[in-house]
N, C-alpha and C positions, 0 to 999 in steps of 0.2 A: 323404160317404165318408171316413174318415178324412184330410184332410195338413197339411201346417203352413202355416203363412198364408207362409212361405218359399215352400211349393213352388207354393203356386197363386199367386204374384205371379209367379213363373220363367212359370208354365203361361202368365200374359191376356200377360207380358211378348212369352214364346216365338211366342201365335198371335201376336199386332201383327209380330209381324217376316217372320211366314210370310204375310201377308198384304202387309204395304209395303215387306215386304223397310229397312230402317229403321228408327226409331221416329218419326224429324223425317219421313218420308213418309204415315207412322202421323199425326201427328197432322197433318197439312198436309188429310191425307185426310176427317178428320174435317171441319174446318173450312170446306170445300167440297160436303162430302154431300151440303145444304138447296138451292144451285144444282145439284149434276146427279139433281137426281129429277125434275126440268122441270114441267113446265104440269098434267100430270092427274094425281101422283104426289105424295105428300109425305114428308115426311122424318118415323120415327119410331125411336126406341130401340127392338131386339130386344135380350130379358135372356132367360139365360138358366137354368137352374137347377139343378144338382145335388144330390139329398137323396138321402144315401147311412143303407139300412134299418139297418144293422147297433147295437148296443147293446149298451155291457157286459154286461146282464142282456140277450139274445134281441136280441130285429129290431121296429123298428118295424111295426105290422100295417095291413092295409088300411083297414080300420075305423079307427084314428090318420089314418093318413093323407089318409082325408073326409073325416075332422073336420076336421080342417086344414086341409088343401080350400079345407070352405066358414065353418069358419068366419074364418083369415086371412085367405088370399089373392084369397076373392071380391070381400069385400067391401072388398080396398086395388084391384081388380083387375075391376070389372062389368065392364066390357067384352066380357070375354071371351079364353081361354089355350086351350094346348095339354098336353097329358102326356102319358105315354108311362113303358112300365117296360126298366129298360133291366139292363146288369149291368157295371159300374165295376171296376177295380183299380188298387190300386198297389204305391207297393213301402212298404215302411211304416218305421220308423225300426230295428228291429230286424233288416233284408233282403229278407223273406220277404215273397214277394205274396200278395197279400189279394184276395180277390175281396169284392163282396155287390151285393145288389138294393139300383137305386136309380130313384126316382122321377127321369126329366125333368119339367120344368115352364118353356113359354114363353113370353115377354107378349114384345106389340109396344105401347111406350104411350107418350108424348110425353117428349121431352128437359128432364125435371122437376125441379126439385130435391123437390117434393111427392112423382115417380115414386119418383126414386131412395130418399129419403125410406123411403116404403111399399116397393120390395126390403131395404134393408137392414133391414126390421123382420121382414121375413121371413126371412130369416139368423136374428137375432138368435130369436126366435118359436122356430121351430122345432129350433135346438141348444140351447137352456134344456129347449124341452120335452120333446128323444127325446136326450140326454145324447150331442152331436154334436161332432166337434172342432172341424168346417168346413163349408160350406159348397161350391161352387165356382162362383162366378159369371162368369160369359163376356155379354161387354154388343159389339153392332154397332149402325150403323146402318147404318137401311132406308131404304130406300123404298116405300111403300104406294100401290094405286092401292083408290079404295074406288066 
């Protein structure tokens, strides 16, 4: 879904403020998330990625998405993932409201540099392969019981 970096940063910042009330609160919550999970759960990171399907010439097909999922996502996150279809909407630079089909990818993973690098690699690969301006990335700390 085409969004410029400033809009994405503003959205992520706004989501953080909505969840925590202030940037200081959000940072403090992040530091204490592992403690709050308790003995029967483990602190993890939930990453949600929003992959728009509109291209300058056509759309990303279901087959192209499935191949991306198989070849790029699954090798980086083999322990599991969830995908669903959605409809995205944003205001284009010209002011018009644009809509497009979107694939939402949910990953739950350890908070490690390797996992973060894998997320960044997915975003980069998708943008280049499908001529995308951006991929919306949302992340939060979660507690996981196994």
